[in-house]
C-alpha positions in Angstrom: -19.8 -12.4 46.0 -18.6 -13.7 42.5 -20.0 -12.4 39.3 -19.9 -14.6 36.2 -20.8 -14.3 32.6 -18.5 -10.5 32.3 -17.9 -8.9 29.1 -15.0 -7.0 29.4 -14.5 -3.3 27.7 -11.7 -1.8 28.3 -10.6 1.9 27.8 -7.3 3.1 27.4 -4.5 5.9 26.5 -2.9 5.5 22.9 0.2 7.5 24.3 0.5 8.9 21.0 1.5 13.0 21.2 -1.0 15.7 19.5 1.8 16.6 17.0 1.2 12.9 15.5 -2.4 12.8 15.8 -2.6 16.3 13.6 -0.4 14.7 10.8 -2.0 11.5 10.7 -5.6 13.7 10.3 -3.8 15.2 7.3 -3.1 11.6 6.3 -6.4 10.4 6.0 -7.9 13.6 4.5 -5.8 12.6 1.5 -6.7 9.1 1.6 -10.4 9.9 2.0 -9.7 12.6 -1.4 -8.1 9.6 -3.8 -10.2 6.8 -2.3 -14.4 5.8 -2.6 -16.4 4.9 0.4 -17.2 1.2 0.8 -20.7 0.8 2.4 -20.8 -1.8 5.8 -22.1 0.2 8.7 -21.4 3.3 8.4 -24.1 5.8 7.5 -24.0 9.0 6.1 -20.3 8.6 6.7 -16.9 7.6 4.6 -15.4 4.2 5.4 -12.5 3.3 4.0 -11.7 -0.1 2.4 -10.4 -3.1 5.3 -6.5 -3.1 4.4 -5.1 -0.4 7.0 -2.6 -3.0 8.7 -1.3 -3.0 4.8 -0.7 0.6 3.9 2.3 2.3 3.2 1.6 5.5 4.8 4.5 6.3 7.2 1.9 7.5 10.0 -0.3 5.0 9.4 2.3 2.4 10.3 3.2 4.1 13.1 -0.8 3.8 14.5 -1.2 0.2 13.5 2.5 -0.6 15.2 1.1 1.0 18.3 -2.3 -0.5 18.4 -0.8 -3.9 18.3 1.6 -3.0 21.0 -1.3 -1.8 23.4 -3.6 -4.7 22.3 -1.2 -7.0 22.9 -0.4 -5.7 25.9 -3.8 -5.4 27.2 -4.9 -8.9 26.1 -2.0 -10.2 27.8 -3.3 -8.8 31.0 -7.1 -9.6 30.5 -6.2 -13.6 31.7 -3.8 -15.3 33.9 -4.4 -18.2 31.6 -4.0 -16.6 28.0 -0.6 -18.1 26.9 -0.1 -15.4 23.9 3.4 -16.7 23.2 0.8 -19.3 21.2 -0.9 -17.2 18.9 0.0 -15.2 16.1 -1.8 -12.2 16.0 -3.8 -11.4 12.4 -5.1 -7.8 11.9 -7.6 -6.2 10.1 -9.0 -2.3 10.2 -10.5 0.8 8.6 -10.8 4.2 8.7 -14.7 6.0 9.8 -14.7 9.6 8.8 -18.4 10.6 10.2 -19.8 14.4 8.9 -22.2 16.0 11.0 -25.5 12.9 11.1 -22.8 10.4 10.6 -23.3 7.2 12.2 -22.9 3.8 12.7 -25.7 0.9 12.6 -25.6 -2.2 14.9 -23.2 -4.6 14.1 -20.7 -7.3 15.4 -17.4 -8.1 14.4 -18.2 -11.6 14.4 -15.2 -14.1 12.7 -12.4 -12.1 14.8 -11.4 -12.7 18.3 -11.3 -9.0 19.6 -12.3 -5.7 18.3 -11.1 -2.0 19.1 -11.6 1.6 17.9 -9.3 4.4 18.1 -10.3 8.0 18.4 -8.3 10.1 16.5 -11.0 13.2 16.0 -13.7 13.4 18.9 -15.6 16.4 18.7 -16.6 18.4 21.7 -20.4 18.2 22.7 -22.2 19.9 25.6 -24.6 16.9 26.1 -26.6 14.4 23.8 -25.0 11.0 22.7 -22.8 12.7 20.3 -19.5 10.7 19.8 -21.0 7.8 21.7 -20.1 3.8 21.0 -23.3 2.1 22.3 -22.1 -1.6 23.5 -25.8 -3.7 23.5 -25.7 -6.7 26.5 -25.8 -9.9 25.0 -28.2 -11.3 27.8 -31.2 -8.9 27.2 -33.5 -11.3 29.1 -31.4 -9.1 32.2 -32.6 -5.8 31.4 -35.7 -6.0 33.8 -33.7 -6.7 36.4 -31.7 -3.4 35.6 -35.2 -1.4 35.8 -36.2 -3.0 39.5 -32.6 -1.6 40.7 -30.4 -3.9 40.2 -28.0 -1.7 38.5 -24.1 -1.9 37.7 -24.0 -5.4 38.0 -24.3 -6.4 35.0 -27.9 -6.3 34.1 -28.0 -3.1 31.9 -29.4 -3.5 28.5 -26.4 -0.9 27.3 -23.1 0.3 28.0 -22.2 3.8 26.2 -19.2 5.1 26.7 -17.7 8.9 25.0 -13.6 8.2 24.3 -11.3 11.3 24.0 -9.2 11.7 21.4 -6.2 9.2 21.8 -7.9 7.0 23.8 -8.6 3.0 22.4 -11.7 1.2 23.3 -11.1 -2.8 23.3 -13.8 -5.2 23.6 -14.7 -8.9 22.3 -15.8 -8.8 18.8 -19.2 -11.1 19.3 -20.4 -7.5 21.0 -23.3 -5.9 18.9 -22.8 -2.2 19.2 -23.4 0.9 17.2 -22.3 4.3 17.1 -24.3 8.1 17.5 -24.7 10.3 14.9 -22.5 13.6 15.3 -24.4 16.5 16.2 -21.3 18.5 15.3 -19.9 20.5 12.3 -17.0 19.1 12.8 -16.0 15.2 11.8 -15.4 12.5 13.6 -12.8 10.3 12.4 -12.1 6.8 14.4 -9.9 3.7 13.3 -11.3 0.7 13.9 -9.9 -2.7 13.8 -10.0 -6.8 14.8 -7.5 -9.2 15.7 -7.5 -12.7 15.4 -5.8 -15.0 17.5 -4.5 -17.9 15.2 -2.6 -20.8 17.5 0.9 -21.2 15.6 1.4 -25.0 14.5 4.2 -26.5 16.3 
């Protein structure tokens, strides 16, 4: 059987050390203390400016290099017909700090090609949906089939995942997604980013 119209969502390890993650958390709180939040999809949380890949903090620059490396490696593995050397990658990103009750409303990153979220701080929870990112199936007409037992073949209306600290989720930018409210007393910190593949001029 061949499955068509698949939407790839990839969960991968960043390989960044716990010491680096701790240092990066301190840097992010310093940035948060110095800069006001902007309002986009964030609800009751802090959202940095979208110039992450242009920042000069050493640990932020190291993170951006790691995100670029891991993203390019993953994109090269997705399709045999993708020729990476024909494109230049344009990256943009920002920081989210969600305290208790902080969430992100449903949105997409249309206009970009691929998007990712790096999980820097992810409070542990026993149950519930705290810390989950939810993706909405672009083909909502398929959901009645899921309710009749056709599960795990792409018909489900939603896909939810709770990544661990140090992990990255990569997905097509057109996918509508949201983030459930933080139900813990610890902040959830994530780094969201986008990449646009610009064809090189010969």
